[in-house]
C-alpha positions in Angstrom: 64.3 133.2 118.5 65.9 136.2 116.6 65.7 134.2 113.4 62.0 133.5 114.0 61.4 137.2 114.4 63.3 138.0 111.3 61.4 135.5 109.3 58.1 136.8 110.7 59.2 140.3 109.7 60.0 139.3 106.2 56.6 137.4 105.9 54.9 140.5 107.3 56.4 142.7 104.6 55.3 140.2 101.9 51.8 140.2 103.3 51.8 144.0 103.5 52.7 144.2 99.8 49.9 141.7 99.1 47.4 143.8 101.0 48.5 146.9 99.1 48.1 145.1 95.8 44.6 143.8 96.9 43.6 147.4 97.7 44.9 148.4 94.2 42.9 145.6 92.7 39.7 146.9 94.4 40.4 150.4 93.1 41.0 149.0 89.6 37.8 147.0 89.3 35.8 149.7 91.1 37.0 152.4 88.6 36.5 150.0 85.7 32.9 149.3 86.8 31.9 152.8 87.9 33.7 154.9 85.3 35.0 152.8 82.5 31.8 150.9 81.7 29.6 154.0 81.3 32.4 155.6 79.3 32.6 152.6 77.0 28.9 152.9 76.3 29.4 156.6 75.4 32.7 156.8 73.5 33.1 153.3 72.4 35.3 150.3 73.2 38.6 152.1 72.7 39.4 151.9 76.5 39.0 148.2 76.8 42.4 147.1 75.4 44.1 149.7 77.6 42.3 148.4 80.7 43.4 144.8 79.8 47.0 146.0 79.4 46.9 147.7 82.8 45.4 144.5 84.3 48.3 142.5 82.8 50.8 144.9 84.4 49.2 144.4 87.8 49.1 140.6 87.4 52.8 140.7 86.2 53.8 142.6 89.3 52.1 140.0 91.4 53.9 137.2 89.5 57.2 138.8 90.3 56.3 139.3 93.9 55.3 135.7 94.3 58.4 134.5 92.5 60.6 136.6 94.8 58.9 134.9 97.8 58.8 131.3 96.6 61.9 131.3 94.3 59.8 129.8 91.5 58.9 131.8 88.4 55.2 131.9 87.3 55.0 131.8 83.5 52.7 134.1 81.7 51.0 133.7 78.3 49.3 136.5 76.5 48.2 137.3 73.0 49.7 140.6 71.7 47.4 143.5 71.8 48.4 145.6 68.8 47.3 146.8 65.4 44.0 148.6 64.6 41.4 149.0 67.2 39.3 146.1 65.9 42.2 143.7 66.2 43.1 145.1 69.7 39.6 144.5 70.9 39.5 141.0 69.5 42.8 140.1 71.1 41.8 141.6 74.5 38.4 139.8 74.6 39.5 136.4 73.2 42.8 136.1 75.1 42.4 133.4 77.8 44.9 135.3 79.9 42.4 138.1 80.3 40.0 135.8 82.2 42.8 134.3 84.3 43.9 137.8 85.4 40.4 138.9 86.1 39.5 135.9 88.2 42.8 136.3 90.2 41.9 140.0 90.8 38.4 139.2 92.0 39.7 136.4 94.3 42.4 138.7 95.6 39.6 140.8 97.0 39.3 138.3 99.8 42.6 136.6 100.5 44.8 139.6 99.6 44.0 141.3 102.9 45.2 138.2 104.8 48.2 140.2 105.8 46.2 142.4 108.1 46.0 139.5 110.5 49.7 139.8 111.0 49.2 142.8 113.3 47.2 140.9 116.0 49.6 137.9 115.6 52.6 140.2 116.4 50.7 141.6 119.4 49.8 138.1 120.6 53.3 136.8 120.0 55.4 139.6 121.5 53.9 140.9 124.7 55.9 143.3 126.8 56.8 140.8 129.4 58.1 138.4 126.8 60.4 141.0 125.5 61.7 141.7 129.0 62.3 137.9 129.5 64.5 137.6 126.4 61.8 136.9 123.8 60.8 133.6 125.3 57.4 131.9 125.3 54.8 132.6 122.8 56.8 134.1 119.9 58.1 130.7 118.9 54.5 129.4 118.6 52.6 132.4 117.2 55.0 134.2 114.9 55.6 131.3 112.5 51.9 131.6 111.7 52.8 134.8 109.8 55.2 132.9 107.5 52.5 130.3 106.9 50.0 132.9 106.0 52.5 134.4 103.5 53.1 130.9 102.0 49.4 130.4 101.7 48.8 133.7 100.0 51.7 133.0 97.6 50.4 129.5 96.8 46.9 130.8 96.0 48.2 133.6 93.8 50.5 131.2 92.0 47.7 128.7 91.3 45.3 131.5 90.1 47.9 133.3 87.9 49.4 130.2 86.2 48.3 130.2 82.6 45.7 127.7 81.6 46.5 125.1 78.9 44.3 127.0 76.6 46.3 130.2 77.1 49.5 128.4 76.5 48.2 126.9 73.4 46.9 130.2 72.1 50.3 131.8 72.7 52.0 128.9 71.0 49.7 129.3 68.0 50.3 133.0 67.9 54.1 132.5 68.0 54.0 129.9 65.3 51.9 132.2 63.1 54.4 135.0 63.5 57.4 132.8 62.9 55.8 131.1 59.9 55.0 134.6 58.5 58.6 135.6 59.0 59.7 132.4 57.3 57.5 133.0 54.3 58.8 136.6 54.1 62.4 135.4 54.3 61.7 132.7 51.6 60.1 135.4 49.4 63.1 137.7 49.8 65.4 134.8 49.0 63.5 133.9 45.9 63.7 137.6 44.8 67.5 137.6 45.5 68.0 134.5 43.4 65.9 135.9 40.6 67.8 139.2 40.7 71.2 137.4 40.7 70.2 135.2 37.8 68.8 138.1 35.8 71.5 140.6 36.4 74.4 138.2 36.5 74.4 134.8 34.9 71.6 135.5 32.4 73.2 138.7 31.1 76.6 136.8 30.7 74.9 133.9 28.9 73.2 136.4 26.5 76.6 138.0 25.8 78.1 134.6 25.4 75.5 133.6 22.8 76.1 136.9 20.9 79.9 136.4 20.8 79.5 132.8 19.5 77.1 134.1 16.8 79.6 136.8 15.7 82.4 134.3 15.8 80.5 132.0 13.4 79.8 134.8 11.0 83.5 136.1 11.1 85.1 132.6 10.8 85.3 132.5 7.0 86.5 136.1 6.4 88.5 136.8 9.5 89.6 133.7 11.5 91.7 135.8 13.9 88.7 138.0 14.9 86.6 134.9 15.3 89.3 133.3 17.5 89.3 136.5 19.7 85.5 136.4 19.9 85.6 132.7 21.0 88.2 133.6 23.7 85.9 136.3 25.0 83.0 133.8 24.9 85.0 131.4 27.0 85.7 134.1 29.5 82.0 134.9 29.6 81.1 131.2 30.2 83.6 131.0 33.1 82.2 134.1 34.7 78.6 132.8 34.2 79.6 129.5 35.9 81.1 131.4 38.8 78.0 133.5 39.3 75.8 130.4 39.1 77.9 128.7 41.8 77.4 131.8 43.9 73.6 131.6 43.5 73.6 127.9 44.3 75.8 128.5 47.4 73.2 131.0 48.6 70.4 128.3 48.3 72.3 125.5 50.0 76.1 125.6 50.1 77.5 122.5 48.4 80.3 122.5 51.0 77.8 121.6 53.6 76.9 118.4 51.8 80.6 117.5 51.1 82.2 118.4 54.5 79.4 118.7 57.0 78.7 121.7 59.2 82.0 121.7 61.1 84.1 121.5 57.9 82.0 124.1 56.1 82.3 126.6 59.0 86.1 126.0 59.2 86.3 126.8 55.5 84.1 129.8 55.9 86.3 131.1 58.8 89.4 130.6 56.7 88.1 132.7 53.9 86.5 135.4 56.0 89.5 137.7 56.2 89.3 137.6 60.0 91.3 135.8 62.7 88.6 133.2 63.6 88.9 130.4 66.1 86.4 127.5 65.5 85.4 125.2 68.4 83.3 122.2 67.7 81.7 120.1 70.4 80.2 116.7 69.5 79.3 117.4 65.9 81.9 115.3 64.2 80.8 112.1 65.9 77.4 110.6 65.5 74.5 111.5 63.1 74.4 114.9 61.4 71.7 117.5 61.9 68.9 117.8 59.3 70.0 119.7 56.2 67.7 122.7 57.0 69.2 123.0 60.5 72.8 122.9 59.1 71.9 125.5 56.5 70.5 127.8 59.1 73.5 127.4 61.4 75.8 128.0 58.4 73.9 131.2 57.6 74.1 132.5 61.2 77.9 132.1 61.1 78.3 133.5 57.6 76.1 136.5 58.3 77.8 137.3 61.5 81.4 136.9 60.2 80.5 139.0 57.1 79.3 141.9 59.3 82.2 141.5 61.6 84.6 141.7 58.6 82.8 144.8 57.3 83.2 146.7 60.5 86.6 145.5 61.6 88.9 148.5 61.9 91.5 147.4 64.5 93.5 144.4 65.3 91.1 143.6 68.2 88.1 144.0 66.0 89.6 141.6 63.4 89.2 138.7 65.7 86.2 136.4 66.0 85.2 133.0 67.5 82.7 130.4 66.6 81.4 127.6 68.9 79.2 124.8 67.5 77.8 122.3 70.0 75.5 119.3 70.0 72.9 119.6 72.8 70.3 117.3 74.1 67.6 119.1 72.2 69.4 120.4 69.1 72.3 122.5 67.9 73.8 125.5 69.5 75.7 128.2 67.6 77.6 130.9 69.3 79.5 133.5 67.2 81.4 136.4 68.8 83.0 139.3 66.9 85.3 141.5 68.9 84.4 144.7 67.1 81.2 146.7 66.8 78.7 146.6 64.0 75.4 145.5 62.6 74.7 142.0 63.7 72.4 141.3 60.7 69.8 140.5 63.4 66.6 140.5 61.2 67.8 138.0 58.7 69.2 135.7 61.4 66.1 135.8 63.5 63.9 134.9 60.5 66.1 132.0 59.5 66.2 130.6 63.1 62.5 131.3 63.9 61.5 129.4 60.8 62.9 126.3 62.5 61.3 127.2 65.8 64.6 128.2 67.3 65.7 131.1 69.4 68.3 133.8 69.0 69.9 136.1 71.6 71.8 139.1 70.2 74.2 141.2 72.3 75.6 144.2 70.5 76.7 147.0 72.8 78.3 150.1 71.5 81.9 149.5 70.8 81.5 145.7 70.7 81.7 142.8 71.1 78.8 141.5 69.0 77.6 138.1 70.2 75.0 135.9 68.5 73.7 132.9 70.5 71.3 130.7 68.5 69.5 127.5 69.5 68.2 125.3 66.7 66.0 122.4 67.9 66.3 119.1 66.1 66.2 115.3 66.7 69.6 113.5 66.5 
């Protein structure tokens, strides 16, 4: 019986919060209709995006409240409201989530005050004589109704606040638009880097090589020793140009990935990083390999993180790092941990991973450690 009363008390608290939120919804819509609409007609539509953002916060609070009661998270899908006023207005009006939140808020007018019925149920369930008789009799019959009311209120809210397929699709399109824009920006930056490396490095050395060969040809008849020295310099220039060309090619797609696979390439990268790196590979050396683009992105994540870790390593603890590569049911997981602090190179890593529709979680507290967790989807 005590357990029944406790459950009823918890359900009553849940219903009370729902009633408070319903009252807030009434105030919100009333103020919006009475004050905001005339204001919009006078000063323009600048307040509309802010009203939609406020409505999102109210709906978000209700989603969290329902999730706390039911133990099941309610997803949300919204288009970002940002940029110039015209774009903010367009996003606020066209977002399917705006209509979803508004319909919930209107419906909450009615069923949100369901919690007020808990008071007469308590009165009916716990008369004074029942308390004197050890809480026997009607409480076991009446009080569970309060929990059922709380369940019903949460069920209705979950159904109304769940994003529509159109909203989920709109959010997905928006995310893909942003990730593809990031991928195009990263691709452009990569092309500019390759062009700069070729122009400032290999091309300059090849021009110098051509000049030395020309001078050696002219000096060959009159001064063979000087011509020999020029040819030796030209050979050095050729070797340096080849080295820089290999560096440029390695930035496009490391040849070691093709030769050794991701596991072997990462082990070689760890050995040459200057850090004490442990590499753990789970399931990659057996079975089919990941697509080349996925392997290249994973290699870049490891290389960028280890490079930044080496740059900021200042103690014996900070000079340690670990890499974990794992095959998952949906793709490839890459975890890199550097014990020291430092810049995680987050922007470049996020762009590389987002271009493949992957996700990245960066943890970089002051003082370290810096941890990069990347998920790259692919079909095995």
